[in-house]
N, C-alpha and C positions, 0 to 999 in steps of 0.2 A: 451861491445861486440855488434856489429850491427846485426840487424835481417837479416836472410838469404834472399837475394834478388832474387825473382823469375826470373827476367830478366837475371841476371847473371847466375842463374842455367840453364836456357834454352839456353843461349849462350854456356855454356859448353857442354850441350847435343848436340846441333847443330854442334859444333866443332868435337865432337866424331863421329857423323854420317858422317860428311864430310870426316873425316880421314878414316872411314871404307869404304867409297865409292871410295877412291883413287885407281888408278890402282896398281895391285900387282907388286912386284919386285921379281927378280929371286933369292931368298934366302930362307933358311929354316925358318919356322915360329916357334918360341919358344913357349913353354907352357906359357900361360899368368899367371901372378902372381895372387894369391888368395886374396891379401890384397893391401892396398895403402901405405904400409911402409915396408921396408926391415928389420926392427928391430925384436927383439924377440917377440913372441906372448904374453908374460906376460905383455907387455906394451900397449896392444891394447884392444879395445872392441872386443868381439867375437860375430859376428852376427850369429844368430841361427834361425832355424825353428823347429817346434814341430811335424813334420811328422814322421811316423814310418819307421823303416828300412825294414819292410816287404811290402812296397809300392814302387815297382821299378820305376813307373812313377814319383812319387813325389821326390824320391831320385835322379833320373836322372835330374830333373828340379833343384833341390838344387845345384848339381854340376855345371850345365850349367850357373846358375846365380852367381856362385862363393861363395856359402855357403858350408862351410866344417864342421860346428859344428851343433849339434843337441841337442834338449831337449827331453828327453825320459820319459816314464812312466814305473813303475814297479808293480803297485798295482794289476793289472789283473793277471800277471804271478805269483807273490808271493802269491796271495790268493789261488792258486791251488796246492801249494806245502807246506810241513812241514818246520818249521824253519831250520831244519838241512840242507835243500837244498837251502836256500836263497842265500848263497855265490855263488854256482855254477850257479844258475839261473840268478843272476845279471851279473856274468861274461859272461854268454852266450848272454845276451842282449847287453852287451858292444861289444862282438866279432861280433855280427850280424851287428851292426852299423859300426864297423871298416871295415868289409868285404864290406860294401856298400860305403866305402870311407868317412865316417863321424865319427867325434869325439864327444862323449857325453860330453857336457859342464855342464849338470845338469839334475836333475830329477824334474819334475813338478807334482804337486798334491801330496797327501800323498803317501808314498811309499808302504803302505799297507792300507786296509780299516780302517777307523778311526772315523766312525760316532758315536759309543758309547763313544769314548773319548770326542768328541765335545759336545754331548748331556748329558754327565755325567750319562750314564746308566750302569746297571749291565753288567759286561763283559768288562768294559773299561781297567781293569788291564791286561787282556789277550791281548787286542789290543795293549796296551803299550809295553808288552813284545815282541809282533810281530814287533812293530815299532822299538824298540831298536835293535832287531836282523837284521832288514832291514837296519838300519843306519850303523851297523857294516859291513854288506855285501857291501853296497855302498862305504863306506870308503876303504874297502879292495880292491875294484875294481879301486880305484883312482878317483872316480867321486866326484867333490868338493862341489856341492851345491844341496840342496833340497829346492824347492819352495813349501811351504805348506800354508794352510789357516785355519781359525777357524770359518767358517760360518756353523753353526749347522742347520741341517734339510733342509735348503734352500741354494743352492750354489749361484754362480753369477746369477743374476736374471734380466730379461727384460720383460716389459709388451707387447712389439711388436717385434717379431723376423723378421719381413719383412717390415720394414718402408721404404717407397720410398725415396731413396737418389739421389745424383747427377746423372743426365743422366738416371734415372730409375733403378739404382742399388738397391740392397736390403740391408738395414742397420738394426741396432739394436737400439731400443729406450726404454726409461723408463719414465713413468709418475706415480707418487705415487698415484694419484687419480684412476688409473686403476688397482691397486693391489686388487685382490679379498678379500672380507671381510671374517672374521672368522679365526679361528686358524687351523693349520695343525694337523695331528694325534699326534704330540708331545705336543700339548696344549701350555700353557703359560710357557715361560722360561725367567726368569728375567735377567737383566744386572748383578746383583750380582752373580747369579748362573753361568753365562757364565764366569765371571772373576774367580770364584772358579775353574771351569773346566779347563781353560787355565793355571791357576797357577799349578794345579795338574799335568798337562801334561808337562809344562816347567820344573818343578823341577825333573821330572823323566827322561826326554829325553835329555835336553840340556847338562848335564854333560857327558852323554854317547856319544853324537854327538861330543863334544869337544875331547874326547878320540879317537874317530874315525877320527878326522880331517875332519868333514863334516859340512859345513856352513848351518845353518837353516835360510832361507830367507822367512819371514812371508809376505804373500800377504794380502792386505787390504780387508775388506768386500766390496762387489761390488753389488749394489751401497752402498755408505757409509751412509745409513739411520739408525736411532737408532733402528728400529724394522721392521721386516717383518712378518705379519700374526701371531703375538703374540710371536715371537722369537727375543730376543734382539740381536743386532749386536754391537759388542764392538770395533772392529779394524776399527774405523771410523774417526780418527783424528791423527795428529802428536803426541799429548799428549798420546794417547793410545799406540803408538809405544814406546814412552819413558818409559811408565809404564811397558810394556812387557820386555824391555831390562833391566830394573832395578829389575824385579822379580828374574831373574837368570843372573847376570852379567857374560858375557862370550864373548870371541872373536868370537864365532860361533853363537851367538844369534843376528840376524840382520834382514834385510828387503829386500823384493822385492820392488824396486822403480817403482811402477805402476803409471806412469806419469798421465794418465787420471783420475784415482781415486783420487790421491793426489790433482789434480786440483779441483775435485768436493768437496773435503774437505774444499776448500777455502785456501789451503796452498800456500805460496810463494815458488814456485817450485825451484827456484835458491837458495834461502836461505836454504831450506830444504835439497837440494843436498849438500850444503856446510856443513851443520850441521852433517848429517848422514855420509857423506863422510869423514869428518875430524876425525870421531870416528871409521872409517874403518868398518861401519855397512852396507854398500850397497853391496849386494852379487849378484844381478840379476836385470835386467831392462826390463819392458814392455813398448812398444811405440805404443799407439793409440791416436787418436784425437776425439774431440767431440765438440758440442755446447750445451749450456744450463746450468742448475743448478743441484744440487744434486737430487732435487725432480722431475725434468723434463728435460731430455736431449736426444739428438740423437747422435749416433756415426757416424763418418765421415772418409773419406780418411785422411791420415796423413797431406796432404797439404791443407785441406779444413776446419779446425776447429779453435778453440780458442787458442790452445797451440803453442807457438813459440819453435819448437824443436831445432833450432839452439842454442838458449840461454840455454835451459835446458841441451842439450848434452854437451855444453861447460862447464856449471857448474858442471856437473857430472864428466867430464874428469878432470877438474881442481881440483876437490875434491880428486882425487886419484882413482876413480872407474876404474877398468880394468876388467870388468865382462861380463858374457853373456848378450846379448841384442837381443831381438826379436820383430818383429812386432806382436802386439796382435790382437784383433778383427779387421777384415777388411771387407768392404762391399763385397757382392757376386755380380759378374759382369755378364753381359749378356752371355747367353749360358751355364752357369754352373748349373747343376742340381744334386740333390741327395747329396749335401754337407751340413755339419753342419753349421748353421748360424754363421757368423763371421770367419769361417775357410775354405773358398774356396781357390783354387789354385791361380787364377789370382790376387786376392787382396793381397795375400802374396807376389807375385812377385813384384807388385807395391810397397808394403811396404818395401821390401828389397832394391829396387832401391832408394826410397825416403831416407831411412836411410843412405845408402852409399853416396848419393849425398850430404846430409846435413853434414855428417861427413867430406867428402872430401872438401867441401867448407870452412871448418874451419881448415883444416889440422889436423884433429883428426884421429889418426891411428886406423885401424880396421883390422880384419882378418875374 
């Protein structure tokens, strides 16, 4: 497969602009299609954004750029109600998105608080019971995927949240030399302990997720370094994923194909897509780009980094993946204030456009 040609891409953009500028004709204008293929949605990537249904501005922007699927969160809402109300709470979240014109394609982050689970602390059994109840509620609502991680104590981490990027945008970067010295309040947690913790979790939760028909898509540790401030990071290689999937073999025990983090692992992205896809283990995809290495990198716009998305998307599609796909961290553009680094509005619009253009250039269907 040949690399996406920027000149061809721009030619298509200019053709679209020229068509839009043509004089109008005297006929009714139909509602534009929301995808590039008339077939069933089950045979397409589902382009998503992770904005909340309670943000009318962002919801409206989603619809305007042709995004009809969303990734939602449940942890905040479920942490405020007893287990007996999980099902009605998840159903309400789903209904709110549907009222806004969006279909929930998956839940991202743990569906309930899970730090004791990851750290192996007293109280983790209570959190696991909450987790199982949440998975049942999510399955009952017909939501197919949960993207979760096993980063204990420290979530995804960057040493610079405002790195100057292309044209003066604000990007994210990481340099292992800039990580503060010393341990966190959790002290030293070994690799062996972390593997014990995730094994305990998987054996309890994966069988229940299978019963609920909810796919569990494990996100890699980000960045995929062996340790941060005394806490081991274990989901840092393709081999770690193979180990996780073998701990509890199940059709719902799979992966979030986080393209940029897999790149930092040194993985052959196309080969890994074929491997995990052939086993039907790819449940969700994140698309962001970067330059650098595991220990020293800067995030970029999707068109400005080291990853050839055309080839990776093609390999994912050819492997059989027909799953939710979203732009992940994007730079913050000029004029945006008060937004969380990596999650501005303008960068997400750029990311959606890039993903659509890249898929369309290879005739890969999406919705």
